[in-house]
Backbone as XML, in Angstrom:
<?xml version="1.0"?>
<chain id="A" units="angstrom">
  <residue number="1" name="MET">
    <atom name="N" x="-14.785" y="14.136" z="27.540"/>
    <atom name="CA" x="-14.940" y="15.510" z="27.652"/>
    <atom name="C" x="-16.365" y="16.232" z="27.804"/>
  </residue>
  <residue number="2" name="LEU">
    <atom name="N" x="-16.552" y="17.166" z="28.647"/>
    <atom name="CA" x="-18.112" y="17.724" z="28.719"/>
    <atom name="C" x="-18.008" y="18.915" z="28.112"/>
  </residue>
  <residue number="3" name="ARG">
    <atom name="N" x="-18.774" y="19.137" z="27.255"/>
    <atom name="CA" x="-19.017" y="20.738" z="26.802"/>
    <atom name="C" x="-20.358" y="20.988" z="26.531"/>
  </residue>
  <residue number="4" name="GLY">
    <atom name="N" x="-20.706" y="21.899" z="27.726"/>
    <atom name="CA" x="-22.052" y="22.152" z="28.094"/>
    <atom name="C" x="-22.834" y="20.854" z="28.309"/>
  </residue>
  <residue number="5" name="SER">
    <atom name="N" x="-23.848" y="20.601" z="27.598"/>
    <atom name="CA" x="-24.776" y="19.611" z="27.804"/>
    <atom name="C" x="-24.186" y="18.272" z="26.848"/>
  </residue>
  <residue number="6" name="LEU">
    <atom name="N" x="-22.966" y="18.665" z="25.876"/>
    <atom name="CA" x="-22.596" y="17.656" z="24.936"/>
    <atom name="C" x="-21.623" y="16.766" z="25.676"/>
  </residue>
  <residue number="7" name="ILE">
    <atom name="N" x="-21.595" y="15.492" z="25.643"/>
    <atom name="CA" x="-20.277" y="14.630" z="26.110"/>
    <atom name="C" x="-19.813" y="14.151" z="24.765"/>
  </residue>
  <residue number="8" name="VAL">
    <atom name="N" x="-18.359" y="14.470" z="24.712"/>
    <atom name="CA" x="-17.578" y="14.117" z="23.492"/>
    <atom name="C" x="-16.798" y="12.692" z="23.897"/>
  </residue>
  <residue number="9" name="ILE">
    <atom name="N" x="-16.966" y="11.727" z="23.094"/>
    <atom name="CA" x="-15.836" y="10.661" z="23.491"/>
    <atom name="C" x="-15.052" y="10.540" z="21.839"/>
  </residue>
  <residue number="10" name="CYS">
    <atom name="N" x="-13.765" y="10.476" z="22.598"/>
    <atom name="CA" x="-12.837" y="10.361" z="21.445"/>
    <atom name="C" x="-11.837" y="9.466" z="21.271"/>
  </residue>
  <residue number="11" name="GLU">
    <atom name="N" x="-11.870" y="8.719" z="20.486"/>
    <atom name="CA" x="-10.674" y="7.582" z="20.176"/>
    <atom name="C" x="-9.518" y="8.407" z="19.403"/>
  </residue>
  <residue number="12" name="VAL">
    <atom name="N" x="-8.473" y="7.784" z="20.006"/>
    <atom name="CA" x="-7.220" y="8.179" z="19.392"/>
    <atom name="C" x="-6.197" y="7.326" z="19.028"/>
  </residue>
  <residue number="13" name="LYS">
    <atom name="N" x="-6.111" y="7.184" z="17.870"/>
    <atom name="CA" x="-5.152" y="6.448" z="17.002"/>
    <atom name="C" x="-3.881" y="7.229" z="16.742"/>
  </residue>
  <residue number="14" name="ALA">
    <atom name="N" x="-2.749" y="6.521" z="16.703"/>
    <atom name="CA" x="-1.712" y="7.324" z="16.263"/>
    <atom name="C" x="-1.133" y="5.937" z="15.215"/>
  </residue>
  <residue number="15" name="ARG">
    <atom name="N" x="-0.091" y="6.458" z="14.398"/>
    <atom name="CA" x="0.396" y="5.789" z="13.159"/>
    <atom name="C" x="1.750" y="6.500" z="13.310"/>
  </residue>
  <residue number="16" name="ARG">
    <atom name="N" x="2.605" y="5.316" z="12.878"/>
    <atom name="CA" x="4.190" y="6.191" z="12.241"/>
    <atom name="C" x="4.241" y="5.695" z="10.886"/>
  </residue>
  <residue number="17" name="GLY">
    <atom name="N" x="4.070" y="6.730" z="10.364"/>
    <atom name="CA" x="4.122" y="6.930" z="8.764"/>
    <atom name="C" x="2.756" y="6.642" z="8.277"/>
  </residue>
  <residue number="18" name="ALA">
    <atom name="N" x="2.516" y="6.325" z="7.023"/>
    <atom name="CA" x="1.135" y="6.297" z="6.484"/>
    <atom name="C" x="1.286" y="4.863" z="5.421"/>
  </residue>
  <residue number="19" name="ALA">
    <atom name="N" x="1.906" y="4.032" z="5.947"/>
    <atom name="CA" x="1.942" y="2.743" z="5.017"/>
    <atom name="C" x="0.779" y="1.870" z="5.502"/>
  </residue>
  <residue number="20" name="PHE">
    <atom name="N" x="0.099" y="1.900" z="6.589"/>
    <atom name="CA" x="-1.021" y="1.118" z="7.084"/>
    <atom name="C" x="-2.198" y="2.193" z="6.920"/>
  </residue>
  <residue number="21" name="GLY">
    <atom name="N" x="-2.295" y="3.196" z="6.447"/>
    <atom name="CA" x="-3.262" y="3.965" z="6.316"/>
    <atom name="C" x="-3.106" y="4.840" z="7.685"/>
  </residue>
  <residue number="22" name="GLY">
    <atom name="N" x="-4.316" y="5.709" z="7.694"/>
    <atom name="CA" x="-4.006" y="6.752" z="9.053"/>
    <atom name="C" x="-4.819" y="6.256" z="10.110"/>
  </residue>
  <residue number="23" name="GLY">
    <atom name="N" x="-4.522" y="6.927" z="11.157"/>
    <atom name="CA" x="-5.251" y="6.223" z="12.377"/>
    <atom name="C" x="-6.700" y="6.113" z="12.129"/>
  </residue>
  <residue number="24" name="PHE">
    <atom name="N" x="-7.398" y="7.191" z="11.729"/>
    <atom name="CA" x="-8.774" y="7.229" z="11.416"/>
    <atom name="C" x="-9.445" y="6.127" z="10.843"/>
  </residue>
  <residue number="25" name="GLU">
    <atom name="N" x="-8.501" y="5.218" z="9.681"/>
    <atom name="CA" x="-8.983" y="4.257" z="8.971"/>
    <atom name="C" x="-8.904" y="2.780" z="10.071"/>
  </residue>
  <residue number="26" name="ALA">
    <atom name="N" x="-8.169" y="2.773" z="11.140"/>
    <atom name="CA" x="-8.285" y="1.900" z="12.365"/>
    <atom name="C" x="-9.596" y="1.942" z="12.929"/>
  </residue>
  <residue number="27" name="VAL">
    <atom name="N" x="-10.370" y="2.710" z="12.775"/>
    <atom name="CA" x="-11.499" y="2.883" z="13.869"/>
    <atom name="C" x="-12.562" y="2.066" z="12.853"/>
  </residue>
  <residue number="28" name="GLY">
    <atom name="N" x="-12.479" y="0.840" z="12.444"/>
    <atom name="CA" x="-13.819" y="0.337" z="12.093"/>
    <atom name="C" x="-15.058" y="0.132" z="12.576"/>
  </residue>
  <residue number="29" name="TRP">
    <atom name="N" x="-15.994" y="-0.904" z="11.926"/>
    <atom name="CA" x="-17.336" y="-0.917" z="12.527"/>
    <atom name="C" x="-17.287" y="-1.728" z="13.911"/>
  </residue>
  <residue number="30" name="GLU">
    <atom name="N" x="-16.269" y="-2.545" z="14.397"/>
    <atom name="CA" x="-16.090" y="-3.478" z="15.381"/>
    <atom name="C" x="-15.487" y="-2.373" z="16.405"/>
  </residue>
  <residue number="31" name="LYS">
    <atom name="N" x="-14.490" y="-1.788" z="16.227"/>
    <atom name="CA" x="-13.987" y="-0.780" z="17.293"/>
    <atom name="C" x="-15.179" y="0.018" z="17.516"/>
  </residue>
  <residue number="32" name="GLN">
    <atom name="N" x="-15.810" y="0.563" z="16.522"/>
    <atom name="CA" x="-16.931" y="1.933" z="17.053"/>
    <atom name="C" x="-18.021" y="0.716" z="17.807"/>
  </residue>
  <residue number="33" name="ARG">
    <atom name="N" x="-18.413" y="-0.324" z="17.865"/>
    <atom name="CA" x="-19.265" y="-0.821" z="18.506"/>
    <atom name="C" x="-18.769" y="-1.019" z="19.873"/>
  </residue>
  <residue number="34" name="ARG">
    <atom name="N" x="-17.567" y="-1.448" z="20.108"/>
    <atom name="CA" x="-16.887" y="-1.621" z="21.482"/>
    <atom name="C" x="-17.025" y="-0.107" z="22.179"/>
  </residue>
  <residue number="35" name="ILE">
    <atom name="N" x="-16.599" y="0.829" z="21.393"/>
    <atom name="CA" x="-16.584" y="2.329" z="22.225"/>
    <atom name="C" x="-17.850" y="2.535" z="22.565"/>
  </residue>
  <residue number="36" name="ARG">
    <atom name="N" x="-18.961" y="2.342" z="21.581"/>
    <atom name="CA" x="-20.455" y="2.493" z="22.227"/>
    <atom name="C" x="-20.583" y="1.855" z="22.917"/>
  </residue>
  <residue number="37" name="ARG">
    <atom name="N" x="-20.353" y="0.626" z="23.195"/>
    <atom name="CA" x="-20.738" y="-0.142" z="24.483"/>
    <atom name="C" x="-20.002" y="0.151" z="25.837"/>
  </residue>
  <residue number="38" name="LEU">
    <atom name="N" x="-19.093" y="0.581" z="25.336"/>
    <atom name="CA" x="-17.955" y="1.603" z="26.751"/>
    <atom name="C" x="-18.596" y="2.688" z="26.868"/>
  </residue>
  <residue number="39" name="ALA">
    <atom name="N" x="-18.952" y="3.383" z="26.220"/>
    <atom name="CA" x="-19.894" y="4.742" z="26.248"/>
    <atom name="C" x="-20.961" y="4.439" z="26.861"/>
  </residue>
  <residue number="40" name="GLU">
    <atom name="N" x="-21.636" y="3.855" z="26.735"/>
    <atom name="CA" x="-23.175" y="3.382" z="27.377"/>
    <atom name="C" x="-22.842" y="2.844" z="29.085"/>
  </residue>
  <residue number="41" name="MET">
    <atom name="N" x="-21.838" y="2.011" z="29.078"/>
    <atom name="CA" x="-21.509" y="1.764" z="30.357"/>
    <atom name="C" x="-21.205" y="2.782" z="31.447"/>
  </residue>
  <residue number="42" name="PHE">
    <atom name="N" x="-20.182" y="3.773" z="30.652"/>
    <atom name="CA" x="-19.786" y="4.806" z="31.352"/>
    <atom name="C" x="-20.833" y="6.034" z="31.609"/>
  </residue>
  <residue number="43" name="LEU">
    <atom name="N" x="-21.950" y="6.271" z="30.733"/>
    <atom name="CA" x="-22.712" y="7.321" z="30.822"/>
    <atom name="C" x="-23.838" y="6.472" z="31.861"/>
  </residue>
  <residue number="44" name="GLU">
    <atom name="N" x="-23.988" y="5.410" z="31.999"/>
    <atom name="CA" x="-25.229" y="5.084" z="33.133"/>
    <atom name="C" x="-24.527" y="5.422" z="34.379"/>
  </residue>
  <residue number="45" name="ARG">
    <atom name="N" x="-23.339" y="5.399" z="34.625"/>
    <atom name="CA" x="-23.080" y="5.670" z="36.058"/>
    <atom name="C" x="-22.872" y="7.531" z="36.239"/>
  </residue>
  <residue number="46" name="ARG">
    <atom name="N" x="-23.105" y="8.075" z="35.577"/>
    <atom name="CA" x="-22.886" y="9.650" z="35.521"/>
    <atom name="C" x="-24.540" y="9.990" z="35.723"/>
  </residue>
  <residue number="47" name="PRO">
    <atom name="N" x="-24.401" y="11.390" z="36.578"/>
    <atom name="CA" x="-25.756" y="11.896" z="36.483"/>
    <atom name="C" x="-26.322" y="12.383" z="35.178"/>
  </residue>
  <residue number="48" name="ALA">
    <atom name="N" x="-27.562" y="12.260" z="34.836"/>
    <atom name="CA" x="-27.971" y="12.323" z="33.446"/>
    <atom name="C" x="-27.994" y="14.066" z="33.304"/>
  </residue>
  <residue number="49" name="SER">
    <atom name="N" x="-26.660" y="14.786" z="33.223"/>
    <atom name="CA" x="-26.676" y="16.057" z="33.031"/>
    <atom name="C" x="-26.462" y="16.578" z="31.730"/>
  </residue>
  <residue number="50" name="HIS">
    <atom name="N" x="-26.354" y="15.542" z="30.413"/>
    <atom name="CA" x="-26.182" y="15.359" z="29.342"/>
    <atom name="C" x="-27.449" y="15.278" z="28.268"/>
  </residue>
  <residue number="51" name="THR">
    <atom name="N" x="-27.309" y="16.090" z="27.264"/>
    <atom name="CA" x="-28.408" y="15.480" z="26.133"/>
    <atom name="C" x="-27.862" y="14.902" z="24.912"/>
  </residue>
  <residue number="52" name="ALA">
    <atom name="N" x="-26.713" y="15.291" z="24.735"/>
    <atom name="CA" x="-26.014" y="14.643" z="23.617"/>
    <atom name="C" x="-24.712" y="14.084" z="23.758"/>
  </residue>
  <residue number="53" name="VAL">
    <atom name="N" x="-24.421" y="13.252" z="22.751"/>
    <atom name="CA" x="-23.092" y="12.327" z="23.003"/>
    <atom name="C" x="-22.640" y="12.243" z="21.935"/>
  </residue>
  <residue number="54" name="ARG">
    <atom name="N" x="-21.384" y="12.793" z="21.428"/>
    <atom name="CA" x="-20.897" y="12.850" z="20.210"/>
    <atom name="C" x="-19.154" y="11.909" z="20.229"/>
  </residue>
  <residue number="55" name="PHE">
    <atom name="N" x="-18.997" y="11.007" z="19.080"/>
    <atom name="CA" x="-17.790" y="10.201" z="18.979"/>
    <atom name="C" x="-16.768" y="10.739" z="18.038"/>
  </residue>
  <residue number="56" name="ASP">
    <atom name="N" x="-15.788" y="11.166" z="18.494"/>
    <atom name="CA" x="-14.642" y="11.861" z="17.651"/>
    <atom name="C" x="-13.449" y="10.933" z="17.498"/>
  </residue>
  <residue number="57" name="VAL">
    <atom name="N" x="-12.658" y="10.997" z="16.447"/>
    <atom name="CA" x="-11.515" y="10.283" z="16.297"/>
    <atom name="C" x="-10.520" y="11.129" z="15.957"/>
  </residue>
  <residue number="58" name="ALA">
    <atom name="N" x="-9.264" y="11.175" z="16.880"/>
    <atom name="CA" x="-8.081" y="11.910" z="16.816"/>
    <atom name="C" x="-7.033" y="10.896" z="16.043"/>
  </residue>
  <residue number="59" name="SER">
    <atom name="N" x="-6.551" y="11.390" z="14.759"/>
    <atom name="CA" x="-5.486" y="10.748" z="14.064"/>
    <atom name="C" x="-4.503" y="11.229" z="14.036"/>
  </residue>
  <residue number="60" name="VAL">
    <atom name="N" x="-3.515" y="10.602" z="14.790"/>
    <atom name="CA" x="-2.224" y="11.167" z="14.912"/>
    <atom name="C" x="-1.365" y="10.388" z="13.713"/>
  </residue>
  <residue number="61" name="LEU">
    <atom name="N" x="-0.389" y="11.205" z="13.184"/>
    <atom name="CA" x="0.662" y="10.546" z="12.145"/>
    <atom name="C" x="2.139" y="11.389" z="12.983"/>
  </residue>
  <residue number="62" name="ILE">
    <atom name="N" x="2.679" y="10.029" z="12.978"/>
    <atom name="CA" x="4.106" y="10.384" z="13.391"/>
    <atom name="C" x="5.183" y="10.097" z="12.492"/>
  </residue>
  <residue number="63" name="ALA">
    <atom name="N" x="5.912" y="11.274" z="11.979"/>
    <atom name="CA" x="6.868" y="11.074" z="10.893"/>
    <atom name="C" x="8.372" y="11.747" z="11.918"/>
  </residue>
  <residue number="64" name="GLY">
    <atom name="N" x="9.192" y="10.969" z="11.994"/>
    <atom name="CA" x="10.478" y="11.194" z="12.619"/>
    <atom name="C" x="10.049" y="11.687" z="13.935"/>
  </residue>
  <residue number="65" name="ARG">
    <atom name="N" x="10.391" y="13.178" z="14.004"/>
    <atom name="CA" x="10.094" y="13.738" z="15.509"/>
    <atom name="C" x="9.179" y="14.944" z="15.405"/>
  </residue>
  <residue number="66" name="ARG">
    <atom name="N" x="8.261" y="14.508" z="14.194"/>
    <atom name="CA" x="7.258" y="15.432" z="13.898"/>
    <atom name="C" x="5.969" y="14.566" z="14.326"/>
  </residue>
  <residue number="67" name="ALA">
    <atom name="N" x="5.002" y="15.050" z="14.979"/>
    <atom name="CA" x="3.633" y="14.598" z="14.813"/>
    <atom name="C" x="2.802" y="15.707" z="14.247"/>
  </residue>
  <residue number="68" name="THR">
    <atom name="N" x="1.270" y="14.871" z="13.680"/>
    <atom name="CA" x="0.421" y="15.685" z="13.057"/>
    <atom name="C" x="-0.905" y="15.042" z="13.463"/>
  </residue>
  <residue number="69" name="VAL">
    <atom name="N" x="-1.932" y="16.028" z="13.832"/>
    <atom name="CA" x="-3.081" y="15.644" z="14.547"/>
    <atom name="C" x="-4.169" y="15.776" z="13.563"/>
  </residue>
  <residue number="70" name="GLU">
    <atom name="N" x="-4.952" y="15.151" z="13.648"/>
    <atom name="CA" x="-6.287" y="15.739" z="12.623"/>
    <atom name="C" x="-7.577" y="14.993" z="13.447"/>
  </residue>
  <residue number="71" name="VAL">
    <atom name="N" x="-8.288" y="15.949" z="13.783"/>
    <atom name="CA" x="-9.459" y="15.373" z="14.490"/>
    <atom name="C" x="-10.848" y="15.365" z="13.799"/>
  </residue>
  <residue number="72" name="PHE">
    <atom name="N" x="-11.305" y="14.099" z="13.808"/>
    <atom name="CA" x="-12.819" y="14.032" z="13.135"/>
    <atom name="C" x="-13.863" y="14.134" z="13.972"/>
  </residue>
  <residue number="73" name="GLU">
    <atom name="N" x="-14.383" y="15.174" z="13.944"/>
    <atom name="CA" x="-15.607" y="15.369" z="14.672"/>
    <atom name="C" x="-17.016" y="14.470" z="14.558"/>
  </residue>
  <residue number="74" name="ASP">
    <atom name="N" x="-17.663" y="14.148" z="15.362"/>
    <atom name="CA" x="-18.750" y="13.197" z="15.081"/>
    <atom name="C" x="-18.394" y="11.910" z="13.769"/>
  </residue>
  <residue number="75" name="ALA">
    <atom name="N" x="-17.315" y="11.582" z="13.938"/>
    <atom name="CA" x="-16.717" y="10.443" z="13.274"/>
    <atom name="C" x="-17.686" y="9.313" z="13.110"/>
  </residue>
  <residue number="76" name="PHE">
    <atom name="N" x="-18.776" y="9.042" z="13.866"/>
    <atom name="CA" x="-19.754" y="7.817" z="13.687"/>
    <atom name="C" x="-20.733" y="8.186" z="14.825"/>
  </residue>
</chain>
């Protein structure tokens, strides 16, 4: 997503129930490293119209027929 000169890269993680923690907890250092590497490759192919990059995580919890979403801005 592009917001002015800010590019937001958002990882979305969903869980059915909280038995294994929230989706946010699944984005560890290795996953963050891979996301950063992919973001670098993506940004190399775009015109340099941005001045900042932010990494967010959207954590989705599915319970029955309901889903709740919590967005962690500037997560890493």
